[in-house]
N, C-alpha and C positions, 0 to 999 in steps of 0.2 A: 807088368808091361810086356816082358818077354813072352809070357804065355799068350797074350793077345796077338802079338806079332807072329808068333809061331802058328797060331790058328788061322790068321789071315793068309800066311804063306802056304799053309797046308791046303786051304780052300783054293788059292790061286793055282797050285800045282794040280789039283783035281780038275780045275777048269781047263787047264792046258793038257789034260790027258788026251790020248789019241782019239778017243770017242767024242769028247766034248769040244775039242779044239775047233773044228769047222763051224760049230754053232756059235762059239764065242767070236770068231772072226766075222761071221755074218752079222751078229748083233752089233759089234763095234763099227763095222762098215755102215750099217743103217744109222747108228748114232752119229757118226762123222758126217754122213750125207745130210741128215736132218739138221745138224748144227750149221752146215754150210749153206743150206737153202732156206732156213727159217727167216722169214721177213727179208728175204734177199733184196727185193725191190725197194725196201724202205730203210734198211740199215746198211751202210751209212745213209743219213737223211738227205735225199736229193742226189741227183747225178752231177758230178763235177764236169766242167767243160771239156776235159779230155775224154771223158766217157761219152758225152753226147756227140763229140766230134767223130769218135770211132763209130758210134751207133748210126750217125747220119750217113757216113760213107759206106758202112756195111749195108744199110738199107738201100742205098742207091745201087750198090753192086748186086744185091739180091734181086732187085727189080729190073734194072736196065743194064747192068754190067759196066757202069761208069762211076767215076768219083765225083766229088762236088764241083770239079772244074771241067767235067765232061770228058775226061780221059778214060779210054776203055782199058780196064784191067791194068792199072799202073803198077810199077814195081814198088814205089813208095807213094804215100798219099800226102799231098801238100794240104796243110790245114792252116788255122789262124796264126800259129806261131812257129811251126816247124814241119818236118816231114815225118809222118808216122810210119812205123814198120808194117809190112803187109800181112804177115801170117795171122795175127790176131784178127785183123779186119776181115780177111777172107773167111776165117773160121766163124766169126759172128754172122757174116752174110749167109753161110750155110745153115746156121742155127735159125736165123730169121726165115729162111726159105722153108725150113721144116716145121717150125713152131710159131711163126708170126713175129711181128715186131712189137716189142714191149720192153719196159724197164727190166722185168724179170729175165726175159730171154737174153737181153744184152749182158747182164751180169752172170747169167747161167753159163755163158761161154767161158768165163773164168773158172767156174766150178768144174767144167769138163776138162779144161787143161790141168787143173789141180788134181782131179781124180786120176788122170793119165799119169801124172808125175808120181802120185802115191803108188800106183800099180807098179811102175818101173822101179821105184825105190824098194818096195817090198820084195820084188823078184830079185833085185841085186842083193839085199840083205840076206835073203833066203839062200842064195848061192854062196856068199862069202862065209856065212856062219853055218853052213851045212844043215839047213832046216832046223835051227834051234828055235823052238817054239816061243820061249820066253823073250828072246831078242826080237822075234817077229812081232809079237804082241806089243812089246815096248815101242818098236818102230811105228806100228800102226797107230797107237795111241798118241805118241809124241808128234809124229808128222801130222796126224789128224787135227791137232789143236795147237800146234806151235804158233805163237803170236804173230810172227812175221809172215807166216804162210796163211794163217787164218784171215788176217785183215786183207791181204792183197788178193786172196782168192774170192773175196766178196765184192770187189770193185772191178770195173771193166777197164783195166789198164793192160797195155801190151805186155808188160813185164812178166806176167804169169806164164806166158808161152815159153819164155826163156827157161824157166824151171823145168818145164816138160822136156824141152830139147836136151838140156844138159843131163837130166836124170836118165833119159834114154841113151845118151852118149856114154855115160858111165857104165850102164848095164851092158851096152854093146862092147865096150873096151874090156870089161871083165870076161865076157863070153869069148871074146876073140883071143885073149892072151892067157886065160886061166882055166878054160874048159879042159878037162882031163884028156879028151880025145879031139884031135884036129882032123877034119876031113875036107872034102872038096868044097863044102859050104863055107870054109874059112875065108876063101877069096871073096865070096859074096858078102860075108859079114864085114870084111875089111872095106869093101866098096860102100856098103851101107853106112858103116861107121863114119867114113869121110864125108858122106852126104849129110849125115845128121849134124856133125860138128860144123861143116861149112854152111849149111842153111840156117844154123842158129843165129847168124848175123842178121837175119831178117826177123828176129823175134824182138830184140830190144837193143838200144844203142850201145850199152856196155859190152854186149856180145861181140861187137866189132873188134874189141881188144881181147876179150876173154877167150874167144874161139881160137885166135892165133896163139895165145899163151897156152891153151890146152894142147894144141897140136905140137908146139915146141916141147912142152913137158912130156908128151908121149915119146918123142924122139929121144929126149935126154934119158928118160927112165927105162924105156924098153929097147933101147938100141943094142942090137947084137946081130951077129951074122944071120942067125935063123929068122930074125924078125924084120930084116931089111925089106924084103918083098912085101910083107904085110904093111909096114909103115909107108912104103912107096905107094901102095894101092890106096891107103887112107888119104895120103897127100894128093893123089891124082884126083879123086872125086871131090875132095875138099876144094881144090883149085877150080874144078869145073863148076862147083856150086857158086863160086864167086863171080861168074861171068855176068849175070844180070846186075849185080852190084857195081862191077867195073864199068859196064856200059852206061848205067845210070849216072855214075859220077862223071863220066866223060861228057855226057849230054847235058848234065846239070852241075857244072863245076861249083864247088863250095856249098851246095845245097845240104849235103849230108852232115857237114861239119859246122854249119852255121850256128846251130844251137849250142854245140860244144864250145865254140869260140866265145859265145856270150856268157858262159858260166864257168869257164876255166881260167885260172890264174896264169896258165902258161903263156897267155897273150898279154899279160900285164907288162908294162915297161919297168921291170925290176930285174935285179941281178939273178944269175943262175943259182947262186948260193941261197938267195932268199926263196926262190922257187923250190929248191930241194928242202929247205927248212919247213916251208908250208906243207909240202907233200908228207913228210914224216910226222908233222904235227897232226895233219888230217888223218893219217893212217892210225895214229895212236888212239884217236877218238873211237874207232871201230872196235878196239880191244878194251874200252873202258867199261867198268861195271855199270855205269849210268846207262850206256847204250844197250849193253847186253841183257841186263836183268832188272833195271830200276825204272827208267823212263822211256827208253827207246828213242825213236825219231820224234822230234818236237812237232812235226807237221801232223795234225790229226787226220789227214787223209791217209797217212802211211802207218799210223800207230794210234792206239787208243789213249795213251798217256798213263795206262795202268800196266806196270811191268815193262820189261824190255822186249828185245826181239826173240829171245829164247827163255825158257823156264830155267830157274835156278838149278833144278835137278838135272836138266839136260847139260847145263854148263859144267856142273860138278862131274857128271859122267864123261863129258868131253875131256876134261883135264885128266881124269883117271884113264881114259882111253889113250891119251897121248903117253901117259906114264906106262901103260901096258905095252904100247908099241915100242917105246924107246928103251925102257929098262928090262923088258922081258925079251929083248933082242928079236922083235917081230918086224923090224924095219927092213929085214932082208926080203920081205914080201914086197914085190914091186908095186902092187896095187895100193897098199897102205901108204907107201911113199908118194904115189901119184895123188891120193886124196889129200895128204898133208900139203903137198906143193900147191895144189889147186885151191885149197883153203887159204893159203897165204897170198895167192894171186887174186882171189875173189874181190877184196876191197880196193885193189889198185886203181881201176878206172874211176871209182867213186872218189878216191883220194886226189884225183887230178882236177876235181871241180871245187869251186869255192862257194857254191850255193847250197845252203841247207845241210852242211856237214855236222854230224854224221847222217847219212841219207839212206833210209831203209830200202827204197826201191833199187838204188844203184848197187846195193850190197846184199841183195836177196840171196845170192848163192853162198854168201858167207855163213848165213844161218843154216842153209841146207847142208853144207859140208861139215859144219859143227855137229849137226844132228847125226850124220853118218858116222863120224868118228866117235860120237858118244856111245855107239853100239859096242865099240871095243872096250869101253868102260864097263858095260853090263857083262860082257864076256869075262872080264877080269874077276868080277864078283862071283860069277858062276864057276870059276876055277878053284874056289875054296874047297878044300877036302872035307871039312867039317860040315855035315849036312845042316845042322841046326843053325850055324852061323850064316850059311848061304841062304837059308830060308828067311832068317831075320833081315838080312840085307835086302833081299828081293822085296820083302814086305814093306820095308822102309821106302824103297823106291816107289812102290805102288801107292802107298799112303800119301807121300809128299807130292808126287806127280798129280794124283787125283785132287789133292787140295789146291794146287796151283791152277790146274785146269778149271776147276769149279769156280774159283775166285775170278779168273779171267773171263769165263763165259758169263757169269753174273754181271760183271762190270760192262762187258760188251753189249749185252742185250738190255740192261736196265739203265745205265748211265751214259754210255757212249752215244746213243742216238741224239741226245740233246747237245752233247759236246761237238758232234760232227757237223752240225747245221752250218755254222760259219765257215768251216773248212771246205765244205762242198759247194756252198754258195748258190744253190738253186732251189732251196726248200719251197715247196708249194708252187713251182712253176706251172705244172700241168693243171692244177686246180685253178690258178689265176688266169691262165690262158683260156680254159674252158669257160670260166665265169665271164670273161670279156666277150667271148663268142656268143654266149647265151643272152647278152644284152642287146644283141642284134644291131650293132653300130654300123655306120657307113664304112668305117675303117678302124683297124687296130694298129697302133704304132708301138713298136718294141724299141725301148731305149737301149741301143747297143753300145754300151760304154764299158770301161775297163773291168768292172767287177763281173760283167756278164759276157756272153759270147753268142754270136749268131748261131753257133752250132746247137746251143740250148734250144733256141726257137725252132730251128730246122728239125731237130729230132723229136721234140715234144709235140710238134705239129702232127706227127704220125700217130700220136696217142690220144688226140682229142677228136671230138666230132664237130665238123664244120660243114653241115649239109648245104648251107647257103653260100659257101665258098667266099666268106667275107675276106676282103683284102687285108693282109698283114704285112706292113712295111717296117723298115728299120730306120732309125734316126737317132744319132747321139745327142742332138739338140732339138727335141720335139717342141712344137708349138701347139698348145691345146686348141681345139676347135669343136663347135657343137656337133653332136652325133658321132664323136670319136672316143675311143677308149685308149688309154695309154698303159702299157704293161712295163713296169720298171722295177729296178732293184732298190731295196731299202736305202742304199747309200746315195741314190739319185733323187731322193725326195725333196731336197733343198732346191734343186733345179725347177721343180714344178711349183713350189711354194711361192715363187715370184709372180705367178700368174693369179689373177683374182677371179677367173671364171668359175662359176658354180660347178660342182662336180659331186658325184657319189663315189665313195671309196670302198673297195672290197679288199679285205685281207683276213687272214686267219692266224692262228698261233698253234704251236705244238703243245698238246697237253702233257703234263708231267705225271709220273706215277707217284705212289705213296712214299717210296723210299727217296725219290728225288725231292719231294716236298719236305721230308724229314731232314734232309741235308741242306735245306735252304736254297735249293736251285729254283730260279725264277722261270716261269713259262717262256719259251722262246718265241719271239715275234717272227712272223713270216718274212722270209728274205725277199720274195717277189710279191708285188702289190699291183692293184689295178685301179685306175681312176677313169670313170666314164663321164663325159661332159655333155 
C-alpha cells in the first residue's frame, strides 16, 4: 500500500514541477468550468421563483432600464415577497445584453461570479503561502468542487455575488497590510478596500451585518499607530458606499428589514434569555457534523442531500490548520487571526433567523473561510522533514479528495436532477407554456397561486415563441371557457377538477436513467400542466 501511495505522490510531484504546473492548472480550470456549465440550464430541474424574479427584472433592465414596477435603475428591486439586492440583477442584465436572455445565460451569471471568486482566492492563497504549488492545486480543486459552492454557483441566486465581494476584500486586505513594500498606491488600495467591503451590502442580505463585522474586526486586529491612516481611509470609502443604502431606507422605511422581521425570532414575544438560548442553539447547528459533512442543508435548492457543505477531507485539514496556527504559534500573524475571527462571525446572521436552520445560503462564507483555513492544514503536512512521509500524506489527501469529489459529482448529475424537481417547483414550465401557445387558443390563463409565481410566467414568456401574441392573463381562481387554455401547477389540479367542461390535457414527465431505475426511483411527473378547453 505504501508503495502505491509513494508512486502516486511521486507522480503528483512531477505534475507540479515547474514545467508541468501551468498545463495542470489549465487542465483543472477547464475541468472546473466544464463541471459548472454542464447542463447548467437543466440542473437543478426548473428555475425557482427567485431565479425567474431576478431574470425578469434583469431582462427589463437590459431592455428598458426599468424594473417590474417601472422604476428606472432602482437601488433595490421590489419583487413578490421582498426587495432583492441590485448587484446580481445588474450583472445578469449585462450578461443578457451580451449573450441574450435564456435559462443558461441567467444561471451563467452565477458561474461568472463564482469564477471571479475562485480567481481572487487563488491569488490570495498564492500570496499567503508564497507560491506553494501543492497548496495552490489543493485550493483550485477544493474550491472548484466544494459542495456548498458548487450547488450555489449553478443557480441564479444573489448570494453568489457576496462570495465574490468578500474574496476580493480578503485579497485586498492582505495586499494592503502584508505586502512587503508599501508605496503611494497603498492609499488607493485602502480606498478600494473600503469600497469593496462597503458595496458588499448590495450583494446579499447577510452582508448588511457581515460587512460591518468585517470592518470592526479590521480595526481590532490591525489597529496600530502606523495603520490608523489606512484604516481611516477604508472606513471613509466604506461609509460613502453606504449612501445609496441609507437614502433608500429613508425613502422606504422598513422595506429592507421586512423579510428579516418575518423570519427572525428576535421579534417573537419571548424573553431575552430565550432569544439568547435560541441563538446559541442555532449557532451550534452550523458546527454539527450533520451540516458540515453528512446531510448539509435540508432544502434541496441549497444542497443535494448527499454529503454536507464541505468535504470530509477539507474539514479534517481545517482542523489541522487550526492546530497549525494555534500550537505552532502562528497566530502572531494578523491575517490568520483575521480569517479565524471572520470564520466565527460568518454564521452569526444566519443564527439570528428561525427559518430553515441550518441554512446554507445564509452561511455561505462559513464554508469559504473553512476552506481557506484548511490550506494551513496542508501547509502543516508539507512541513514534515521526512520526504517519504510527506509524499504519503499528500497522496492520501489527493486520493480521498478525488474520491469525495467523484462521488459528489456522480450524485449531482445522476440523482439530484430528479430530487430537485419539487424543490424548484417549475419543471416543464417553458414546454407547457409553449404547448398552450401552439394550440392557438383565444386566451391562456395562468393560475397564479401559492406554489407558483407571476415571475415564472414573466420570465419564461421571454423564452417561448408567441408570434400571434396570444393574450396570457393571470388568475388564482380560473373559470374554464371554450377556446381557452389553463396553465397550472400540479397542486392546483383539484381546483380544475370541479368543472365538468371537456378538455385536452398536456403534460410530460422526467425520464429516469438506468441507475435511478435500479434504485427504485419513480419517473417524476411534470410540475406544470396545461388544459385546453
